[in-house]
C-alpha positions in Angstrom: 23.1 -29.2 -2.1 19.7 -28.6 -0.5 18.0 -31.6 1.1 14.2 -32.2 1.1 12.0 -33.8 3.8 9.7 -35.9 1.7 10.3 -39.6 2.2 11.1 -40.8 5.7 10.1 -38.0 8.1 12.2 -37.5 11.2 10.8 -36.4 14.5 9.3 -33.0 14.2 8.9 -33.2 10.4 5.6 -31.9 9.0 3.9 -34.7 7.1 0.4 -35.4 5.7 -1.3 -38.7 6.4 -4.4 -40.1 4.7 -7.2 -41.9 6.4 -8.8 -44.3 3.9 -11.9 -45.0 6.0 -15.1 -43.4 4.7 -18.1 -41.9 6.4 -21.6 -43.3 6.1 -22.3 -41.0 3.2 -19.3 -42.5 1.3 -17.3 -39.3 1.6 -13.7 -39.5 2.6 -12.8 -37.3 5.6 -10.2 -34.6 5.3 -6.7 -35.8 6.2 -5.2 -34.4 9.4 -1.8 -33.0 9.3 0.7 -34.7 11.7 3.3 -32.6 13.3 6.3 -34.0 15.1 5.5 -36.9 17.4 2.0 -37.8 16.4 0.4 -34.4 17.1 -2.6 -34.0 14.8 -4.0 -30.6 13.8 -7.0 -29.5 11.8 -6.9 -29.4 8.0 -7.3 -25.6 7.3 -6.8 -23.1 10.0 -4.1 -25.1 11.9 -2.2 -25.7 8.7 -2.3 -22.0 8.1 -0.7 -21.6 11.5 2.0 -24.0 10.6 2.8 -21.8 7.6 3.4 -18.8 9.8 7.1 -18.1 10.3 7.9 -18.1 14.1 10.3 -15.2 13.7 8.5 -12.6 11.5 5.0 -14.2 11.9 4.4 -13.7 8.1 3.2 -16.5 5.9 6.0 -18.7 4.6 6.6 -19.2 0.9 9.2 -21.4 -0.9 11.9 -22.1 0.0 10.6 -23.0 3.5 13.6 -24.1 5.6 13.7 -26.5 8.6 16.2 -27.6 11.2 17.0 -31.3 11.9 14.3 -31.2 14.6 11.6 -30.1 12.1 11.2 -26.5 13.2 10.5 -24.3 10.2 11.1 -20.7 9.2 11.1 -18.6 6.1 14.1 -18.0 3.9 14.3 -14.3 4.8 14.5 -15.1 8.6 17.0 -17.9 8.0 19.6 -15.2 7.3 18.4 -13.0 10.1 19.0 -15.8 12.7 22.5 -16.5 11.3 21.6 -20.1 10.3 20.6 -21.1 13.8 17.1 -22.5 14.6 15.4 -19.9 16.8 13.5 -22.7 18.6 16.1 -25.3 19.5 19.3 -23.4 18.4 20.4 -26.3 16.1 22.3 -25.3 13.0 19.8 -25.0 10.1 21.9 -26.2 7.2 20.1 -26.3 3.9 17.1 -28.6 4.6 14.0 -27.7 2.6 10.6 -28.7 4.0 9.0 -29.8 0.7 6.1 -31.5 2.5 4.9 -28.2 4.0 5.5 -26.4 0.7 3.3 -29.1 -1.0 0.6 -28.7 1.7 0.6 -24.9 1.1 0.2 -25.5 -2.6 -3.1 -27.3 -2.0 -4.6 -24.6 0.3 -7.2 -21.9 -0.7 -7.5 -19.0 1.7 -9.7 -15.9 1.8 -8.1 -12.5 1.1 -6.8 -10.8 4.2 -9.1 -7.9 3.4 -12.3 -10.0 3.6 -13.6 -8.0 6.5 -13.3 -4.9 4.3 -15.4 -6.4 1.6 -13.2 -8.6 -0.6 -14.9 -11.9 -1.5 -11.9 -13.6 -3.2 -10.7 -17.0 -2.1 -7.3 -17.7 -3.5 -4.6 -20.4 -3.8 -2.0 -19.9 -1.1 0.8 -19.0 -3.5 -1.5 -16.4 -5.3 -2.7 -14.7 -2.2 0.2 -12.2 -1.7 0.0 -11.1 -5.3 -3.7 -10.5 -5.1 -3.5 -8.7 -1.7 -0.8 -6.3 -3.0 -3.3 -5.0 -5.6 -6.6 -5.7 -3.8 -9.2 -2.9 -4.3 -10.3 -3.3 -0.7 -6.8 -2.9 0.8 -6.5 0.2 3.1 -5.3 3.5 1.7 -2.2 5.3 2.9 -2.6 8.7 4.4 -2.3 11.3 1.6 -0.7 13.9 3.8 2.6 15.0 2.2 4.2 17.0 5.0 5.6 14.0 6.8 6.0 10.3 6.5 2.6 9.5 8.1 2.2 5.7 8.5 -1.6 5.8 9.1 -3.8 3.6 6.8 -7.5 3.1 6.6 -10.6 3.5 4.5 -11.6 6.8 3.0 -14.0 8.0 5.8 -11.3 7.2 8.4 -8.6 9.1 6.5 -10.8 12.1 5.9 -11.4 12.3 9.7 -7.7 11.7 10.3 -6.6 14.6 8.0 -9.1 16.9 9.6 -8.4 16.0 13.3 -4.7 15.0 13.3 -3.2 17.0 10.5 -5.6 20.0 10.8 -6.1 20.0 7.0 -8.7 22.6 5.8 -11.9 21.0 4.6 -14.2 22.5 2.0 -17.4 21.5 0.3 -18.1 22.2 -3.4 -16.6 21.5 -6.8 -14.8 24.9 -7.3 -11.9 26.4 -5.4 -9.9 29.6 -5.0 -6.6 28.8 -3.5 -4.2 31.6 -2.4 -0.5 31.0 -1.8 1.7 33.7 -0.2 5.4 33.4 0.6 7.6 36.2 1.9 11.0 34.9 0.6 10.4 33.2 -2.8 14.1 32.5 -3.3 13.9 29.7 -0.7 12.6 26.5 -2.4 14.2 24.0 -0.1 11.7 23.3 2.8 9.3 25.7 1.2 5.8 25.8 2.6 3.3 23.5 0.9 -0.4 23.4 1.3 -3.1 20.6 1.3 -6.8 21.2 1.1 -9.5 18.5 1.0 -12.6 19.2 -1.1 -15.9 17.3 -0.9 -18.2 17.0 -3.9 -20.1 14.4 -5.9 -20.1 12.3 -2.7 -16.3 12.0 -3.0 -13.2 13.6 -1.5 -10.3 15.2 -3.4 -6.9 16.5 -2.2 -5.6 19.7 -3.7 -1.8 20.0 -3.3 0.3 23.1 -3.9 4.0 23.3 -3.2 7.4 24.4 -4.2 10.2 22.0 -5.1 13.4 21.8 -7.2 12.8 20.4 -10.7 16.3 19.6 -12.0 18.2 22.9 -11.4 15.1 25.1 -11.7 12.8 25.9 -8.7 9.1 25.5 -9.6 5.7 25.6 -8.0 3.1 22.9 -8.7 -0.6 22.4 -8.1 -2.3 19.0 -8.6 -5.4 17.1 -7.5 -5.6 13.6 -6.1 -8.8 11.5 -5.7 -9.5 9.7 -2.4 -10.5 6.4 -3.9 -9.5 3.8 -6.5 -7.7 4.3 -9.8 -10.7 3.1 -11.6 -13.1 5.5 -9.9 -10.7 8.4 -10.4 -11.2 8.1 -14.1 -14.8 9.3 -13.7 -13.7 12.8 -12.8 -11.7 15.6 -14.4 -10.4 18.9 -13.1 -9.0 22.2 -14.3 -6.5 24.6 -12.7 -5.7 28.2 -13.6 -3.2 30.8 -12.3 -2.5 34.2 -13.7 -2.4 38.0 -13.4 -1.8 41.1 -15.5 -3.9 39.8 -18.3 -1.9 36.5 -18.6 -2.8 33.0 -17.4 -1.7 29.4 -17.3 -4.2 26.6 -17.4 -4.2 22.9 -16.8 -6.8 20.2 -17.3 -6.4 16.6 -16.3 -7.7 13.6 -14.5 -7.1 13.4 -10.7 -4.7 10.7 -9.7 -5.8 8.2 -7.0 -4.1 8.4 -3.6 -3.0 4.8 -4.4 -0.2 6.7 -6.2 2.0 8.4 -3.6 2.3 12.1 -3.4 5.9 12.0 -4.5 5.1 9.8 -7.5 2.5 12.2 -8.8 4.7 15.2 -8.2 7.7 13.7 -9.8 5.7 12.7 -12.9 4.8 16.5 -13.3 1.1 15.5 -13.6 -0.3 18.9 -12.8 0.0 22.7 -13.2 3.7 23.6 -13.1 4.7 27.3 -12.7 8.3 28.3 -13.3 9.5 30.7 -10.5 10.2 33.6 -12.9 6.6 33.3 -14.2 5.3 33.0 -10.6 7.1 36.2 -9.7 5.7 37.9 -12.7 2.2 36.9 -11.7 3.0 38.3 -8.2 3.9 41.8 -9.4 7.5 41.4 -10.4 9.2 42.9 -7.3 10.6 39.5 -6.4 10.2 40.2 -2.7 6.9 38.3 -2.1 5.2 35.5 -3.9 1.5 35.9 -4.2 -0.3 33.4 -6.4 -4.0 32.6 -6.7 -4.9 29.2 -8.1 -8.5 28.7 -9.1 -10.1 25.5 -10.5 -13.1 23.2 -10.6 -13.9 19.5 -10.5 -16.5 17.8 -12.7 -17.8 14.3 -13.2 -17.6 12.8 -16.7 -20.8 11.6 -18.2 
């Protein structure tokens, strides 16, 4: 059965004390937090430091565990350290620090993306949920050729794609994209292409690639918007591929780069071209794939 540190605190236990004296204006001062043997810390930033796990350095959420000496850590790290306190090496047991959990419940903290423009101040236990969907959180790099871990705002990612991934950059709302492959029977590890277009003061990523859809190899073109899901709804695009008097067309709304490249591709939200049709558009000799994808982007009124 789990124990709780709420009544008689032992040495090292985090407790909250109240000072009942008032200031000249009649206001009661904020209560200091007492840690261990009479060490007082400030009421906001220092309490936030107390809520930082000493192992992973992330903010701690219930259940918060402590050793008999009052050293705390999060429940995830409790398993990582094999039930031994990383500070004093005492066995942790199942002691919950309910006092610290209660202190956390009373806190309100700014969003971690405050420096990027978010103005929300949130209860401690709501902060993580908000930050997971905050509109000001950094975007992941939309490059699909590797697992790029770079994050940042849109201007930074545009420069990153251009300078580090050597992605082609184009201005304008229309495009004419040519895809050539000498051995179209190879779909695994097939060449894919990414082009960034700038128009309407925004940036868009045009993807074109080959992959296996079930047992059938296909080619797919789709557009992603470099911005939020809400702003992406303000734009539409069309794609067209064809030859020999035939054509396939697609019209849709670009997906935000908040959705991963794989998520968009696996949802088939774009122009899909079966390989036999792609070869027909290429001339039918099945020796070389030559496709031309044209399209345009427009802003909805």
